[in-house]
C-alpha positions in Angstrom: 0.0 0.0 0.0 2.8 2.4 0.9 4.5 1.7 -2.4 1.3 2.5 -4.3 0.9 5.8 -2.5 4.6 6.6 -3.1 4.2 5.8 -6.8 1.2 8.0 -7.1 2.9 10.9 -5.3 5.9 10.6 -7.6 3.8 10.9 -10.7 2.0 14.1 -9.6 4.9 16.4 -10.8 4.7 14.7 -14.2 1.1 15.5 -14.5 1.7 19.1 -13.6 4.4 19.6 -16.2 2.2 18.0 -18.9 -0.5 20.5 -18.1 2.0 23.4 -18.0 3.0 22.7 -21.6 -0.3 24.1 -22.8 -0.3 27.8 -23.7 -1.8 29.9 -21.0 -4.8 31.0 -23.2 -5.6 27.3 -23.9 -5.4 26.4 -20.2 -7.7 29.3 -19.3 -10.2 28.2 -22.0 -10.2 24.7 -20.5 -10.9 26.1 -17.0 -13.8 28.3 -18.4 -15.2 25.4 -20.4 -15.3 23.2 -17.3 -17.0 25.9 -15.3 -19.5 26.4 -18.1 -20.3 22.7 -18.1 -20.6 22.6 -14.3 -23.0 25.5 -14.0 -25.0 24.5 -17.1 -25.7 21.1 -15.4 -27.2 22.8 -12.2 -30.8 23.8 -11.7 -32.7 24.8 -8.6 -36.4 25.3 -8.9 -36.9 25.8 -5.2 -34.5 28.6 -4.6 -35.1 31.6 -7.0 -32.0 33.5 -5.7 -29.7 30.5 -6.3 -31.2 30.0 -9.7 -30.4 33.6 -10.6 -26.8 33.0 -9.5 -26.6 29.8 -11.6 -28.0 31.7 -14.6 -25.5 34.5 -14.2 -22.6 32.0 -13.8 -23.7 30.1 -17.0 -23.9 33.4 -19.0 -20.5 34.5 -17.7 -18.5 31.2 -18.0 -20.2 29.9 -21.1 -20.1 33.2 -22.9 -16.4 33.6 -22.2 -15.6 30.0 -23.0 -17.4 30.3 -26.3 -15.6 33.5 -27.3 -12.2 31.9 -26.3 -13.1 28.7 -28.3 -13.7 30.7 -31.5 -10.6 32.8 -31.0 -8.3 29.9 -30.1 -9.6 27.7 -32.9 -8.5 30.4 -35.4 -5.3 31.2 -33.6 -4.1 27.6 -33.4 -5.6 26.4 -36.7 -2.2 25.2 -38.0 -1.3 23.3 -34.8 -3.2 20.0 -34.8 -2.3 18.9 -31.3 -3.6 22.1 -29.8 -6.7 22.0 -32.1 -7.5 18.6 -30.6 -7.1 19.8 -27.1 -9.4 22.8 -27.8 -12.0 20.7 -29.6 -12.0 18.0 -26.9 -12.7 20.7 -24.3 -15.3 22.6 -26.2 -18.2 20.7 -24.6 -21.8 20.9 -25.6 -22.5 23.7 -23.1 -19.8 25.8 -24.7 -20.8 25.0 -28.3 -24.5 25.5 -27.8 -24.5 28.5 -25.5 -26.9 31.3 -26.6 -27.3 34.5 -24.7 
């Protein structure tokens, strides 16, 4: 068990460096797209104030992620590896967002 935990802890820096290799704007897009998907999946019929917060969070995160997605798709059009990362993270909530 200790060996397994030690092995996992040794791999954490490798995961961090793999993520750091992404350009900052792509990493920010991924974060916004994940927030967009998170908030788009929430709904609260019983608490109107909370539902307003969710609606505002969806508009903010999904709107920003959608703008980033379009800009980054054009910016990295000639870089297939980054295009794949961008496309893989442009979830349904980002792609279908309408204000």
